PDB file with SEQRES, HELIX, SHEET and CRYST1 records, atoms N, CA, C and O in Angstrom:
SEQRES   1 A   72  MET LYS CYS ARG ILE SER PRO ASN GLY THR ARG PRO PHE          
SEQRES   2 A   72  ASP CYS LEU LYS LEU HIS ILE ARG LEU THR ARG LYS GLY          
SEQRES   3 A   72  LYS ARG VAL ALA LYS THR VAL PHE GLU GLN ARG GLY ARG          
SEQRES   4 A   72  TRP ILE ALA GLY LEU LEU GLY ASN LEU SER ASP ALA GLU          
SEQRES   5 A   72  ARG THR GLN LEU ALA ILE LEU LEU ASP LYS VAL ALA GLY          
SEQRES   6 A   72  ASN LEU ALA GLY LYS THR SER                                  
HELIX    1 AA1 ARG A   24  LEU A   45  1                                  22    
HELIX    2 AA2 ASP A   50  LEU A   67  1                                  18    
CRYST1    1.000    1.000    1.000  90.00  90.00  90.00 P 1           1          
ATOM      1  N   MET A   1     -14.302 -25.129 -34.347  1.00  0.00           N  
ATOM      2  CA  MET A   1     -12.920 -25.096 -33.900  1.00  0.00           C  
ATOM      3  C   MET A   1     -12.259 -26.438 -34.183  1.00  0.00           C  
ATOM      4  O   MET A   1     -12.801 -27.499 -33.876  1.00  0.00           O  
ATOM      5  N   LYS A   2     -11.108 -26.363 -34.759  1.00  0.00           N  
ATOM      6  CA  LYS A   2     -10.350 -27.566 -35.052  1.00  0.00           C  
ATOM      7  C   LYS A   2      -9.361 -27.848 -33.916  1.00  0.00           C  
ATOM      8  O   LYS A   2      -8.767 -26.929 -33.351  1.00  0.00           O  
ATOM      9  N   CYS A   3      -9.199 -29.109 -33.598  1.00  0.00           N  
ATOM     10  CA  CYS A   3      -8.163 -29.482 -32.624  1.00  0.00           C  
ATOM     11  C   CYS A   3      -6.794 -29.458 -33.331  1.00  0.00           C  
ATOM     12  O   CYS A   3      -6.648 -29.938 -34.455  1.00  0.00           O  
ATOM     13  N   ARG A   4      -5.843 -28.907 -32.665  1.00  0.00           N  
ATOM     14  CA  ARG A   4      -4.514 -28.830 -33.257  1.00  0.00           C  
ATOM     15  C   ARG A   4      -3.484 -29.582 -32.443  1.00  0.00           C  
ATOM     16  O   ARG A   4      -3.694 -29.852 -31.261  1.00  0.00           O  
ATOM     17  N   ILE A   5      -2.390 -29.915 -33.061  1.00  0.00           N  
ATOM     18  CA  ILE A   5      -1.257 -30.546 -32.342  1.00  0.00           C  
ATOM     19  C   ILE A   5      -0.418 -29.444 -31.789  1.00  0.00           C  
ATOM     20  O   ILE A   5      -0.193 -28.428 -32.447  1.00  0.00           O  
ATOM     21  N   SER A   6       0.046 -29.633 -30.588  1.00  0.00           N  
ATOM     22  CA  SER A   6       0.900 -28.645 -29.908  1.00  0.00           C  
ATOM     23  C   SER A   6       2.188 -28.406 -30.715  1.00  0.00           C  
ATOM     24  O   SER A   6       2.595 -29.248 -31.515  1.00  0.00           O  
ATOM     25  N   PRO A   7       2.823 -27.241 -30.487  1.00  0.00           N  
ATOM     26  CA  PRO A   7       4.040 -26.951 -31.225  1.00  0.00           C  
ATOM     27  C   PRO A   7       5.080 -28.027 -31.228  1.00  0.00           C  
ATOM     28  O   PRO A   7       5.789 -28.207 -32.218  1.00  0.00           O  
ATOM     29  N   ASN A   8       5.193 -28.780 -30.090  1.00  0.00           N  
ATOM     30  CA  ASN A   8       6.221 -29.784 -30.070  1.00  0.00           C  
ATOM     31  C   ASN A   8       5.751 -31.096 -30.716  1.00  0.00           C  
ATOM     32  O   ASN A   8       6.505 -32.067 -30.784  1.00  0.00           O  
ATOM     33  N   GLY A   9       4.493 -31.112 -31.190  1.00  0.00           N  
ATOM     34  CA  GLY A   9       4.006 -32.222 -31.943  1.00  0.00           C  
ATOM     35  C   GLY A   9       3.599 -33.455 -31.170  1.00  0.00           C  
ATOM     36  O   GLY A   9       3.245 -34.478 -31.756  1.00  0.00           O  
ATOM     37  N   THR A  10       3.651 -33.357 -29.829  1.00  0.00           N  
ATOM     38  CA  THR A  10       3.388 -34.524 -29.070  1.00  0.00           C  
ATOM     39  C   THR A  10       2.018 -34.576 -28.359  1.00  0.00           C  
ATOM     40  O   THR A  10       1.515 -35.656 -28.051  1.00  0.00           O  
ATOM     41  N   ARG A  11       1.445 -33.438 -28.115  1.00  0.00           N  
ATOM     42  CA  ARG A  11       0.222 -33.423 -27.325  1.00  0.00           C  
ATOM     43  C   ARG A  11      -0.807 -32.496 -27.953  1.00  0.00           C  
ATOM     44  O   ARG A  11      -0.516 -31.324 -28.190  1.00  0.00           O  
ATOM     45  N   PRO A  12      -1.984 -32.991 -28.220  1.00  0.00           N  
ATOM     46  CA  PRO A  12      -3.007 -32.129 -28.746  1.00  0.00           C  
ATOM     47  C   PRO A  12      -3.454 -31.029 -27.753  1.00  0.00           C  
ATOM     48  O   PRO A  12      -3.503 -31.247 -26.542  1.00  0.00           O  
ATOM     49  N   PHE A  13      -3.766 -29.888 -28.286  1.00  0.00           N  
ATOM     50  CA  PHE A  13      -4.337 -28.826 -27.437  1.00  0.00           C  
ATOM     51  C   PHE A  13      -5.699 -29.280 -26.924  1.00  0.00           C  
ATOM     52  O   PHE A  13      -6.361 -30.095 -27.565  1.00  0.00           O  
ATOM     53  N   ASP A  14      -6.109 -28.774 -25.808  1.00  0.00           N  
ATOM     54  CA  ASP A  14      -7.396 -29.092 -25.222  1.00  0.00           C  
ATOM     55  C   ASP A  14      -8.474 -28.391 -25.996  1.00  0.00           C  
ATOM     56  O   ASP A  14      -8.615 -27.171 -25.911  1.00  0.00           O  
ATOM     57  N   CYS A  15      -9.230 -29.144 -26.745  1.00  0.00           N  
ATOM     58  CA  CYS A  15     -10.313 -28.542 -27.620  1.00  0.00           C  
ATOM     59  C   CYS A  15     -11.540 -28.165 -26.836  1.00  0.00           C  
ATOM     60  O   CYS A  15     -12.447 -27.536 -27.381  1.00  0.00           O  
ATOM     61  N   LEU A  16     -11.598 -28.537 -25.557  1.00  0.00           N  
ATOM     62  CA  LEU A  16     -12.765 -28.267 -24.748  1.00  0.00           C  
ATOM     63  C   LEU A  16     -12.572 -27.009 -23.920  1.00  0.00           C  
ATOM     64  O   LEU A  16     -13.512 -26.555 -23.267  1.00  0.00           O  
ATOM     65  N   LYS A  17     -11.396 -26.445 -23.931  1.00  0.00           N  
ATOM     66  CA  LYS A  17     -11.040 -25.284 -23.098  1.00  0.00           C  
ATOM     67  C   LYS A  17     -11.624 -24.030 -23.758  1.00  0.00           C  
ATOM     68  O   LYS A  17     -11.569 -23.865 -24.977  1.00  0.00           O  
ATOM     69  N   LEU A  18     -12.194 -23.139 -22.904  1.00  0.00           N  
ATOM     70  CA  LEU A  18     -12.714 -21.934 -23.416  1.00  0.00           C  
ATOM     71  C   LEU A  18     -12.277 -20.771 -22.475  1.00  0.00           C  
ATOM     72  O   LEU A  18     -12.492 -20.843 -21.265  1.00  0.00           O  
ATOM     73  N   HIS A  19     -11.692 -19.750 -23.020  1.00  0.00           N  
ATOM     74  CA  HIS A  19     -11.247 -18.591 -22.289  1.00  0.00           C  
ATOM     75  C   HIS A  19     -12.303 -17.492 -22.352  1.00  0.00           C  
ATOM     76  O   HIS A  19     -12.717 -17.103 -23.444  1.00  0.00           O  
ATOM     77  N   ILE A  20     -12.745 -16.987 -21.208  1.00  0.00           N  
ATOM     78  CA  ILE A  20     -13.702 -15.943 -21.201  1.00  0.00           C  
ATOM     79  C   ILE A  20     -13.199 -14.801 -20.294  1.00  0.00           C  
ATOM     80  O   ILE A  20     -12.316 -15.000 -19.459  1.00  0.00           O  
ATOM     81  N   ARG A  21     -13.759 -13.649 -20.471  1.00  0.00           N  
ATOM     82  CA  ARG A  21     -13.460 -12.477 -19.615  1.00  0.00           C  
ATOM     83  C   ARG A  21     -14.781 -11.968 -19.083  1.00  0.00           C  
ATOM     84  O   ARG A  21     -15.759 -11.797 -19.810  1.00  0.00           O  
ATOM     85  N   LEU A  22     -14.766 -11.733 -17.775  1.00  0.00           N  
ATOM     86  CA  LEU A  22     -15.975 -11.205 -17.176  1.00  0.00           C  
ATOM     87  C   LEU A  22     -15.954  -9.695 -17.147  1.00  0.00           C  
ATOM     88  O   LEU A  22     -14.910  -9.066 -16.970  1.00  0.00           O  
ATOM     89  N   THR A  23     -17.116  -9.139 -17.324  1.00  0.00           N  
ATOM     90  CA  THR A  23     -17.305  -7.711 -17.112  1.00  0.00           C  
ATOM     91  C   THR A  23     -17.169  -7.353 -15.651  1.00  0.00           C  
ATOM     92  O   THR A  23     -17.114  -8.254 -14.813  1.00  0.00           O  
ATOM     93  N   ARG A  24     -17.112  -6.075 -15.306  1.00  0.00           N  
ATOM     94  CA  ARG A  24     -17.047  -5.704 -13.889  1.00  0.00           C  
ATOM     95  C   ARG A  24     -18.304  -6.248 -13.159  1.00  0.00           C  
ATOM     96  O   ARG A  24     -18.208  -6.758 -12.042  1.00  0.00           O  
ATOM     97  N   LYS A  25     -19.420  -6.134 -13.779  1.00  0.00           N  
ATOM     98  CA  LYS A  25     -20.664  -6.666 -13.179  1.00  0.00           C  
ATOM     99  C   LYS A  25     -20.588  -8.152 -13.008  1.00  0.00           C  
ATOM    100  O   LYS A  25     -20.994  -8.676 -11.971  1.00  0.00           O  
ATOM    101  N   GLY A  26     -20.061  -8.870 -14.030  1.00  0.00           N  
ATOM    102  CA  GLY A  26     -19.880 -10.317 -13.943  1.00  0.00           C  
ATOM    103  C   GLY A  26     -18.941 -10.727 -12.853  1.00  0.00           C  
ATOM    104  O   GLY A  26     -19.157 -11.749 -12.202  1.00  0.00           O  
ATOM    105  N   LYS A  27     -17.868  -9.931 -12.629  1.00  0.00           N  
ATOM    106  CA  LYS A  27     -16.933 -10.204 -11.541  1.00  0.00           C  
ATOM    107  C   LYS A  27     -17.609 -10.077 -10.195  1.00  0.00           C  
ATOM    108  O   LYS A  27     -17.392 -10.898  -9.304  1.00  0.00           O  
ATOM    109  N   ARG A  28     -18.457  -9.016 -10.040  1.00  0.00           N  
ATOM    110  CA  ARG A  28     -19.152  -8.825  -8.783  1.00  0.00           C  
ATOM    111  C   ARG A  28     -20.125 -10.004  -8.526  1.00  0.00           C  
ATOM    112  O   ARG A  28     -20.223 -10.528  -7.416  1.00  0.00           O  
ATOM    113  N   VAL A  29     -20.822 -10.384  -9.585  1.00  0.00           N  
ATOM    114  CA  VAL A  29     -21.794 -11.508  -9.464  1.00  0.00           C  
ATOM    115  C   VAL A  29     -21.013 -12.806  -9.064  1.00  0.00           C  
ATOM    116  O   VAL A  29     -21.408 -13.525  -8.146  1.00  0.00           O  
ATOM    117  N   ALA A  30     -19.925 -13.065  -9.769  1.00  0.00           N  
ATOM    118  CA  ALA A  30     -19.135 -14.302  -9.501  1.00  0.00           C  
ATOM    119  C   ALA A  30     -18.626 -14.282  -8.058  1.00  0.00           C  
ATOM    120  O   ALA A  30     -18.654 -15.316  -7.390  1.00  0.00           O  
ATOM    121  N   LYS A  31     -18.151 -13.108  -7.553  1.00  0.00           N  
ATOM    122  CA  LYS A  31     -17.661 -13.032  -6.181  1.00  0.00           C  
ATOM    123  C   LYS A  31     -18.797 -13.317  -5.211  1.00  0.00           C  
ATOM    124  O   LYS A  31     -18.582 -14.011  -4.217  1.00  0.00           O  
ATOM    125  N   THR A  32     -19.983 -12.812  -5.459  1.00  0.00           N  
ATOM    126  CA  THR A  32     -21.119 -13.064  -4.567  1.00  0.00           C  
ATOM    127  C   THR A  32     -21.522 -14.518  -4.587  1.00  0.00           C  
ATOM    128  O   THR A  32     -21.846 -15.086  -3.544  1.00  0.00           O  
ATOM    129  N   VAL A  33     -21.509 -15.144  -5.782  1.00  0.00           N  
ATOM    130  CA  VAL A  33     -21.849 -16.548  -5.859  1.00  0.00           C  
ATOM    131  C   VAL A  33     -20.836 -17.418  -5.141  1.00  0.00           C  
ATOM    132  O   VAL A  33     -21.220 -18.339  -4.420  1.00  0.00           O  
ATOM    133  N   PHE A  34     -19.568 -17.151  -5.318  1.00  0.00           N  
ATOM    134  CA  PHE A  34     -18.509 -17.923  -4.618  1.00  0.00           C  
ATOM    135  C   PHE A  34     -18.594 -17.765  -3.133  1.00  0.00           C  
ATOM    136  O   PHE A  34     -18.403 -18.736  -2.400  1.00  0.00           O  
ATOM    137  N   GLU A  35     -18.882 -16.548  -2.650  1.00  0.00           N  
ATOM    138  CA  GLU A  35     -19.012 -16.327  -1.222  1.00  0.00           C  
ATOM    139  C   GLU A  35     -20.186 -17.107  -0.671  1.00  0.00           C  
ATOM    140  O   GLU A  35     -20.069 -17.762   0.364  1.00  0.00           O  
ATOM    141  N   GLN A  36     -21.346 -17.039  -1.372  1.00  0.00           N  
ATOM    142  CA  GLN A  36     -22.526 -17.780  -0.942  1.00  0.00           C  
ATOM    143  C   GLN A  36     -22.283 -19.274  -0.927  1.00  0.00           C  
ATOM    144  O   GLN A  36     -22.704 -19.970  -0.003  1.00  0.00           O  
ATOM    145  N   ARG A  37     -21.601 -19.771  -1.957  1.00  0.00           N  
ATOM    146  CA  ARG A  37     -21.253 -21.189  -2.046  1.00  0.00           C  
ATOM    147  C   ARG A  37     -20.379 -21.596  -0.889  1.00  0.00           C  
ATOM    148  O   ARG A  37     -20.583 -22.657  -0.299  1.00  0.00           O  
ATOM    149  N   GLY A  38     -19.387 -20.751  -0.546  1.00  0.00           N  
ATOM    150  CA  GLY A  38     -18.471 -21.064   0.565  1.00  0.00           C  
ATOM    151  C   GLY A  38     -19.222 -21.153   1.872  1.00  0.00           C  
ATOM    152  O   GLY A  38     -18.959 -22.031   2.694  1.00  0.00           O  
ATOM    153  N   ARG A  39     -20.200 -20.201   2.071  1.00  0.00           N  
ATOM    154  CA  ARG A  39     -20.921 -20.282   3.320  1.00  0.00           C  
ATOM    155  C   ARG A  39     -21.855 -21.519   3.378  1.00  0.00           C  
ATOM    156  O   ARG A  39     -22.045 -22.109   4.441  1.00  0.00           O  
ATOM    157  N   TRP A  40     -22.426 -21.892   2.230  1.00  0.00           N  
ATOM    158  CA  TRP A  40     -23.225 -23.086   2.141  1.00  0.00           C  
ATOM    159  C   TRP A  40     -22.458 -24.341   2.487  1.00  0.00           C  
ATOM    160  O   TRP A  40     -22.924 -25.173   3.264  1.00  0.00           O  
ATOM    161  N   ILE A  41     -21.257 -24.476   1.895  1.00  0.00           N  
ATOM    162  CA  ILE A  41     -20.414 -25.639   2.164  1.00  0.00           C  
ATOM    163  C   ILE A  41     -19.985 -25.641   3.614  1.00  0.00           C  
ATOM    164  O   ILE A  41     -19.960 -26.697   4.246  1.00  0.00           O  
ATOM    165  N   ALA A  42     -19.645 -24.482   4.157  1.00  0.00           N  
ATOM    166  CA  ALA A  42     -19.239 -24.388   5.603  1.00  0.00           C  
ATOM    167  C   ALA A  42     -20.373 -24.881   6.427  1.00  0.00           C  
ATOM    168  O   ALA A  42     -20.133 -25.603   7.396  1.00  0.00           O  
ATOM    169  N   GLY A  43     -21.647 -24.532   6.102  1.00  0.00           N  
ATOM    170  CA  GLY A  43     -22.792 -24.932   6.837  1.00  0.00           C  
ATOM    171  C   GLY A  43     -22.992 -26.450   6.773  1.00  0.00           C  
ATOM    172  O   GLY A  43     -23.385 -27.081   7.754  1.00  0.00           O  
ATOM    173  N   LEU A  44     -22.715 -27.012   5.610  1.00  0.00           N  
ATOM    174  CA  LEU A  44     -22.877 -28.497   5.460  1.00  0.00           C  
ATOM    175  C   LEU A  44     -21.865 -29.227   6.325  1.00  0.00           C  
ATOM    176  O   LEU A  44     -22.187 -30.261   6.911  1.00  0.00           O  
ATOM    177  N   LEU A  45     -20.687 -28.723   6.413  1.00  0.00           N  
ATOM    178  CA  LEU A  45     -19.595 -29.413   7.148  1.00  0.00           C  
ATOM    179  C   LEU A  45     -19.369 -28.937   8.584  1.00  0.00           C  
ATOM    180  O   LEU A  45     -18.483 -29.410   9.295  1.00  0.00           O  
ATOM    181  N   GLY A  46     -20.210 -27.983   8.972  1.00  0.00           N  
ATOM    182  CA  GLY A  46     -20.030 -27.303  10.282  1.00  0.00           C  
ATOM    183  C   GLY A  46     -20.070 -28.246  11.466  1.00  0.00           C  
ATOM    184  O   GLY A  46     -19.423 -27.975  12.478  1.00  0.00           O  
ATOM    185  N   ASN A  47     -20.806 -29.343  11.378  1.00  0.00           N  
ATOM    186  CA  ASN A  47     -20.903 -30.172  12.563  1.00  0.00           C  
ATOM    187  C   ASN A  47     -19.975 -31.377  12.521  1.00  0.00           C  
ATOM    188  O   ASN A  47     -20.088 -32.276  13.354  1.00  0.00           O  
ATOM    189  N   LEU A  48     -19.040 -31.404  11.538  1.00  0.00           N  
ATOM    190  CA  LEU A  48     -18.052 -32.473  11.469  1.00  0.00           C  
ATOM    191  C   LEU A  48     -16.824 -32.159  12.284  1.00  0.00           C  
ATOM    192  O   LEU A  48     -16.346 -31.025  12.293  1.00  0.00           O  
ATOM    193  N   SER A  49     -16.322 -33.143  12.957  1.00  0.00           N  
ATOM    194  CA  SER A  49     -15.087 -32.925  13.709  1.00  0.00           C  
ATOM    195  C   SER A  49     -13.893 -32.879  12.710  1.00  0.00           C  
ATOM    196  O   SER A  49     -14.055 -33.197  11.532  1.00  0.00           O  
ATOM    197  N   ASP A  50     -12.738 -32.492  13.186  1.00  0.00           N  
ATOM    198  CA  ASP A  50     -11.557 -32.452  12.319  1.00  0.00           C  
ATOM    199  C   ASP A  50     -11.235 -33.833  11.783  1.00  0.00           C  
ATOM    200  O   ASP A  50     -10.862 -33.960  10.617  1.00  0.00           O  
ATOM    201  N   ALA A  51     -11.366 -34.864  12.586  1.00  0.00           N  
ATOM    202  CA  ALA A  51     -11.158 -36.212  12.162  1.00  0.00           C  
ATOM    203  C   ALA A  51     -12.152 -36.638  11.092  1.00  0.00           C  
ATOM    204  O   ALA A  51     -11.785 -37.321  10.136  1.00  0.00           O  
ATOM    205  N   GLU A  52     -13.382 -36.247  11.245  1.00  0.00           N  
ATOM    206  CA  GLU A  52     -14.436 -36.578  10.244  1.00  0.00           C  
ATOM    207  C   GLU A  52     -14.193 -35.846   8.966  1.00  0.00           C  
ATOM    208  O   GLU A  52     -14.415 -36.405   7.892  1.00  0.00           O  
ATOM    209  N   ARG A  53     -13.729 -34.572   9.033  1.00  0.00           N  
ATOM    210  CA  ARG A  53     -13.410 -33.825   7.795  1.00  0.00           C  
ATOM    211  C   ARG A  53     -12.264 -34.498   7.062  1.00  0.00           C  
ATOM    212  O   ARG A  53     -12.287 -34.629   5.838  1.00  0.00           O  
ATOM    213  N   THR A  54     -11.261 -34.926   7.820  1.00  0.00           N  
ATOM    214  CA  THR A  54     -10.136 -35.651   7.209  1.00  0.00           C  
ATOM    215  C   THR A  54     -10.578 -36.927   6.504  1.00  0.00           C  
ATOM    216  O   THR A  54     -10.203 -37.205   5.365  1.00  0.00           O  
ATOM    217  N   GLN A  55     -11.399 -37.697   7.237  1.00  0.00           N  
ATOM    218  CA  GLN A  55     -11.940 -38.920   6.650  1.00  0.00           C  
ATOM    219  C   GLN A  55     -12.743 -38.635   5.392  1.00  0.00           C  
ATOM    220  O   GLN A  55     -12.597 -39.339   4.392  1.00  0.00           O  
ATOM    221  N   LEU A  56     -13.592 -37.609   5.428  1.00  0.00           N  
ATOM    222  CA  LEU A  56     -14.394 -37.254   4.257  1.00  0.00           C  
ATOM    223  C   LEU A  56     -13.483 -36.875   3.114  1.00  0.00           C  
ATOM    224  O   LEU A  56     -13.735 -37.294   1.985  1.00  0.00           O  
ATOM    225  N   ALA A  57     -12.440 -36.107   3.346  1.00  0.00           N  
ATOM    226  CA  ALA A  57     -11.537 -35.687   2.267  1.00  0.00           C  
ATOM    227  C   ALA A  57     -10.896 -36.925   1.607  1.00  0.00           C  
ATOM    228  O   ALA A  57     -10.783 -37.003   0.383  1.00  0.00           O  
ATOM    229  N   ILE A  58     -10.478 -37.897   2.456  1.00  0.00           N  
ATOM    230  CA  ILE A  58      -9.816 -39.130   1.935  1.00  0.00           C  
ATOM    231  C   ILE A  58     -10.840 -39.880   1.055  1.00  0.00           C  
ATOM    232  O   ILE A  58     -10.503 -40.331  -0.040  1.00  0.00           O  
ATOM    233  N   LEU A  59     -12.046 -40.006   1.522  1.00  0.00           N  
ATOM    234  CA  LEU A  59     -13.058 -40.709   0.751  1.00  0.00           C  
ATOM    235  C   LEU A  59     -13.393 -40.006  -0.536  1.00  0.00           C  
ATOM    236  O   LEU A  59     -13.559 -40.648  -1.574  1.00  0.00           O  
ATOM    237  N   LEU A  60     -13.496 -38.676  -0.485  1.00  0.00           N  
ATOM    238  CA  LEU A  60     -13.815 -37.970  -1.743  1.00  0.00           C  
ATOM    239  C   LEU A  60     -12.692 -38.036  -2.727  1.00  0.00           C  
ATOM    240  O   LEU A  60     -12.933 -38.056  -3.934  1.00  0.00           O  
ATOM    241  N   ASP A  61     -11.462 -38.070  -2.253  1.00  0.00           N  
ATOM    242  CA  ASP A  61     -10.293 -38.243  -3.167  1.00  0.00           C  
ATOM    243  C   ASP A  61     -10.377 -39.596  -3.844  1.00  0.00           C  
ATOM    244  O   ASP A  61     -10.070 -39.735  -5.028  1.00  0.00           O  
ATOM    245  N   LYS A  62     -10.790 -40.577  -3.090  1.00  0.00           N  
ATOM    246  CA  LYS A  62     -10.915 -41.955  -3.625  1.00  0.00           C  
ATOM    247  C   LYS A  62     -12.024 -41.979  -4.665  1.00  0.00           C  
ATOM    248  O   LYS A  62     -11.849 -42.578  -5.727  1.00  0.00           O  
ATOM    249  N   VAL A  63     -13.136 -41.359  -4.396  1.00  0.00           N  
ATOM    250  CA  VAL A  63     -14.214 -41.277  -5.369  1.00  0.00           C  
ATOM    251  C   VAL A  63     -13.799 -40.512  -6.624  1.00  0.00           C  
ATOM    252  O   VAL A  63     -14.145 -40.909  -7.737  1.00  0.00           O  
ATOM    253  N   ALA A  64     -13.066 -39.426  -6.451  1.00  0.00           N  
ATOM    254  CA  ALA A  64     -12.588 -38.622  -7.578  1.00  0.00           C  
ATOM    255  C   ALA A  64     -11.649 -39.480  -8.409  1.00  0.00           C  
ATOM    256  O   ALA A  64     -11.650 -39.366  -9.635  1.00  0.00           O  
ATOM    257  N   GLY A  65     -10.852 -40.332  -7.788  1.00  0.00           N  
ATOM    258  CA  GLY A  65      -9.997 -41.224  -8.568  1.00  0.00           C  
ATOM    259  C   GLY A  65     -10.807 -42.131  -9.514  1.00  0.00           C  
ATOM    260  O   GLY A  65     -10.362 -42.446 -10.617  1.00  0.00           O  
ATOM    261  N   ASN A  66     -11.990 -42.541  -9.065  1.00  0.00           N  
ATOM    262  CA  ASN A  66     -12.854 -43.333  -9.926  1.00  0.00           C  
ATOM    263  C   ASN A  66     -13.316 -42.578 -11.130  1.00  0.00           C  
ATOM    264  O   ASN A  66     -13.472 -43.158 -12.205  1.00  0.00           O  
ATOM    265  N   LEU A  67     -13.547 -41.255 -10.973  1.00  0.00           N  
ATOM    266  CA  LEU A  67     -13.971 -40.432 -12.099  1.00  0.00           C  
ATOM    267  C   LEU A  67     -12.850 -40.318 -13.114  1.00  0.00           C  
ATOM    268  O   LEU A  67     -13.117 -40.210 -14.310  1.00  0.00           O  
ATOM    269  N   ALA A  68     -11.610 -40.339 -12.670  1.00  0.00           N  
ATOM    270  CA  ALA A  68     -10.470 -40.230 -13.564  1.00  0.00           C  
ATOM    271  C   ALA A  68     -10.027 -41.612 -14.103  1.00  0.00           C  
ATOM    272  O   ALA A  68      -9.079 -41.702 -14.883  1.00  0.00           O  
ATOM    273  N   GLY A  69     -10.714 -42.663 -13.685  1.00  0.00           N  
ATOM    274  CA  GLY A  69     -10.358 -43.952 -14.145  1.00  0.00           C  
ATOM    275  C   GLY A  69      -9.272 -44.656 -13.330  1.00  0.00           C  
ATOM    276  O   GLY A  69      -8.753 -45.696 -13.736  1.00  0.00           O  
ATOM    277  N   LYS A  70      -8.946 -44.089 -12.201  1.00  0.00           N  
ATOM    278  CA  LYS A  70      -7.919 -44.656 -11.340  1.00  0.00           C  
ATOM    279  C   LYS A  70      -8.547 -45.469 -10.251  1.00  0.00           C  
ATOM    280  O   LYS A  70      -9.681 -45.199  -9.854  1.00  0.00           O  
ATOM    281  N   THR A  71      -7.845 -46.461  -9.754  1.00  0.00           N  
ATOM    282  CA  THR A  71      -8.352 -47.234  -8.588  1.00  0.00           C  
ATOM    283  C   THR A  71      -7.235 -47.309  -7.599  1.00  0.00           C  
ATOM    284  O   THR A  71      -6.063 -47.310  -7.974  1.00  0.00           O  
ATOM    285  N   SER A  72      -7.584 -47.373  -6.322  1.00  0.00           N  
ATOM    286  CA  SER A  72      -6.592 -47.512  -5.278  1.00  0.00           C  
ATOM    287  C   SER A  72      -6.827 -48.672  -4.408  1.00  0.00           C  
ATOM    288  O   SER A  72      -6.059 -48.911  -3.477  1.00  0.00           O  
TER     289      SER A  72                                                      
END                                                                             
């Protein structure tokens, strides 16, 4: 696949993007996986207070900024 310049000529298309379509079975599997993941995450965070969840979200946003090359 070749990377192309967008129609307005200013921004390249994302060459890492891939569009897929799931079969009906794939959609059912994906739904099950997402539901299981949601329950797992809820279990991990279940004993945190609202204040602790807020603090965790702030810290994770800060860490995510490091991944994007931002600093605060």
